[in-house]
N, C-alpha and C positions, 0 to 999 in steps of 0.2 A: 553615814556611809552611803556611797553610791551603789544602787542595786544593779547587778549585772543583767544584761538582756537575757530573756528566756531562751533564745537560740543558743547562746553561749553556754548557759547552764545545761541545756539538753545535750549538746554535743560533748561537753566535758564529762557529764556524769552518767549518761545513758549506757555506754559500754560497761562501765564499772559496776553500775547497779544491776545490769543484766547478768554479769558474771556472779555477783553476790547472790542474787536470787536463784540463779541456776545451781549454785553450790548448795543452797538450802532446799531447793525443790527437786533437782535432778532432771527436770524437763525444760528444755530450752524455750519452747513456745509458751509454756505456762509462765516461765520467768519473765519473758518479754511482755506478756499481758500484765503481770503484776507491776512491772516498772512503768509501763504506759499509764496504768491507773494511778500510780504514785505521782507521776508528773502532772496528770490531769488534776489531781487533788491539790498539788502544790500551786498550779497555775490559778485554780479557783480560789485558793486561800492565801496567796502570796502577800496580800496586804497585812495579814496577821503574823507573818514571819519576818523577822529582822532582815534587813538588806545585806547583812554580813554573810560572806560566802560560807563560813563554817556553820552558821545557823541554817542556811539552805541545805547544805550537805547533810547535817544532822536530821533535818526534817525528812529529806528523801530517803536516807538509809533507814530511819525509824519506820517510815510508812511501808517501805518494802519488807522490812523484817516482820512487822506485825501482820502484813498481808500473807506472807509465807507461813507464819505460825497459824493464822486462821485457816489457811488451806489445809495444813497438816491436821488441825483439829477436826475440820469437816470430814476429811478422809478417814480419820480414826473413828468418828461417829458412824459414818457409813459402813465401815468395815465391821464394827461391832453389831450394827443393825443386821447386816447380811449373815453374820455368824449366828445371831440369835434367831433369825428368820430366813433360813435357807430356802431357796426355791427347790421344790421336789422335782425329780426327773419327770414325773407324770405331768406336773404343771408346766414345765418347760416344753415338753412334747406337745401339750395341748396348745400352748402359745404358738408354737411352730405350725401346728395344724390350722389354727385359726388364721394365721398370717397367710399361709398358702391358700386356704379357702377364700379369703378376702381378695387376694390377687386374681384367682381364677374367676370368681364371681364378677369382679370389676371388668375383666376382659369379656366375659360372656354378656354382661349388660351392654357393653360397648357395641358388640356385634349385633345384639338384639335391637338396639336403638337404630341400627342402620337398615333393619328389615322393614318391609311395607307394614303399615299400621295394622291391617287385619291379621297378618302373619305374627306380628309382635304380640297382639292380645292373646291369640291362641297359644303361642309358644310359652309365654309367661304363665298363663293359666295351667297349661299342661305340664310343663317341666319344672317351673320354678315354684308354683303354688301347689302342685300335685293333684290337680283336679282331673277327674276322669273325662274321657271324650264325651260321654253323655251329659255330664254336668256342664262342660264347656258349651256344648251345642244348645242346651237349654238356656244358659245365661246369655249367650250371644244371639239366640234365636236363629241358628243356622243348622244345617244338616250335619250328621255325624261324619259323613264322607268329606264334607268341607273341612271339618275339624282335622280329620286324618291328613288330608292334603296339605293344609296349612302347617301342621306339625312337621310333615315330611319336608316341605319347602324350608321351614325354619331350621331344621336339622341339617339340611344340605348347605344352607348359608353358613351355619356354624362350622360345619366340617371344612368348608372352603376358606373361611376367614380366620379361624382360630388356630393358633400355634399347635401343632400335633401333640407336643408334650402337655400343654395346658388342656387340650381336649381329653387326653387320657386321664388326667387328674380330675377333670369335670365328670367324666363317666364314672370313675371310681367313687368320687364323693357322693354322687347322686344315687349310686347303686347301694351305698351303705345306709343312706338316710331312709 
């Protein structure tokens, strides 16, 4: 029997298979992905499938059906996992705080990277590493007044370049630590 061209098979069965998968899954985009995967599998393995149209049709519908069942099975497993291991509200809150902190720190580091090198070193040591002015002065072999001046310049730069909302979060986060 003569094998139909792939384009013909795709045009004929794609809409039908999408509808079939959508009925099983309930999510159109997910159904389309399943059907595309089924066609890819068919095109890769078509030499193993009889050239008769009913064999091709059976192959595609079976591939879609099993993919949909596998998706349902995976979702059930995930659902059971989350029921057995729920995220506590404190953990969820901690995740949110960590995310916010990471975003703020990324913006702070971006602004600090734009500062002059001497100002960067002093600002990082003082505000991000928590060293005292005296410790910074000793490590960098500069006067305490220079440390204070560089920290002030760094803070002015931060105030000028950082989003006011992020600045407020930065101040709150570093006052808590």
